[in-house]
N, C-alpha and C positions, 0 to 999 in steps of 0.2 A: 366842314367838308370843302366849301369853296375857298377857305383860307389855305387849305393844303393844296388844292389845285392851282391857286394863284401862286403859292410858294414854288411848286414844282415847275410852273411855266416860266417863272423868273430864273430859277436855277437852270433850266434847259437853255434859256436865252444866254445866260452867262457862259455855259459850256459851248454854245455855238460861237460866241465871241472869242472864246479861247481857241477853238479850232481855226477861226478866220485869222486871228493873230498869229497862230503857228504857221499857217500857210504863208503869210506876209513875211514872217521872220525867215522861213526856209527860202523864199524867193530872193529876199535881200541878201542873205548869207551866200546863196549860190551866185548871185550877181557880183557880189564883192569878191568872191573867190575866182570867178571867171575873168574879171579885169585885173586880177592879181593885186588886189588892194593891200595896203600896208597892215601890219599886225594891229596897230592902233584902231584902224578903221574897222577891221573885222571885230575887234574887242568892243567897239562902240555899238556895232549892229547886235552882237550878243547881249550886251548890257541893256540895250533897248528892248529886246525880246524878253529878258528876264524881268525887267520892270513891268512890262505888260502882264506877264504871268503872275507876278506878286500882286499886282492891282486886282487881277481877277480872283486870285486866292482870297484876298481881303474881302472882295464882294460876295464870294460864296459863304464865307464865315459870317459876314454881316447879314446875309439872307437867313442863315440858319439861326443866328441870334434872334433876329426880329421875329421869326416865326415861333421859335420856342418860347420867347417871352410873351407873345400874344396868346399862345396856347395855355401857358401857366396862368396868365391873368384870367382867361376864360374859365379854367378849372379851379381858380382861387388857390393857387399854389404859391408859395413863397419863392422869389427869385433869389439867386445867391447874392450875398452882401457885396455891394459894389466895391468895397475896399479889399475884398479877398483876392489877392494877387494869383492865387492858384487857379481860380475860376474866371477871372476877368483879366483881359490884357488889351493892348493896343495893336491896331493893324500895322503891318510892316511899312506899307506905303501911305495909307490914308491917315493913320494915326487915330482912328476912331475906336472907341471902347467897344469891345466885343468879347463874347465868351471864348475861353480857351477850349481845347479839345476835352480837357477834363470836365469843365463846366458844361459843355454840350452833352457829353455822355451822362452826367448826373441829372441834367434837366430832362433828357429823354427818358431815363429810367423813372424819374418821379412822374412824369406825364403818363408813361405806360402803366405804372402801378395804379395811378388814380383812375385812368380809364378802365382798367381791369376791375377795380373795386366797384365802380358804378355799373359795369356790365353784369357782375356777379349778383348784384342786388336785383337787377331786372330778370336775370336768368332763374332766380329762385321761384318766380311765379310761373314759369312755363310749364312745368309738370302739372301743377294744379289746373291751370287753364286748359291744358290738353285733356285732362281727365273729365273736366266739366263739359267740354265740347263733345267728347266721346259719349258721355251720358245723355246729352241732348239729342245727339244723332240716334242713339239707341232708343230712347223714348219716342222720337219721331217715327222711327221704323216700326215700333210696336203699335203706335196709335194709327199710323197709315196702313198697317198690314191687316188690321181688324175690319176695315170697311170693305 
């Protein structure tokens, strides 16, 4: 539970950085256009903005990768083979190993299936426990009603 909240907090922080970087990019681009900068200078501002965006994309994918691998370890699920190029790739800017979109989708599906299976085992007991509790309440009503 707390791992998920920590993951969401970091993801929210990354999205906040993306919005802040976007505002800086827009401000720099507007300033360059206002002073009638050369095409190369405008291209440099755009390139810096794209690099920031790619870095943040890498960070988001890295956060997803770390969270899903931790969750898979907790549930004792196998992670994709590291040599599998369909499921593992390198970040565009950072160059770190991370799951591809296909790898993320498959890891999420495996985690969801495992969590569902464990919940189903627990939910099998609910009707029986409810019946026993109903019986106890009925017996208590009968016993207390006779006095």
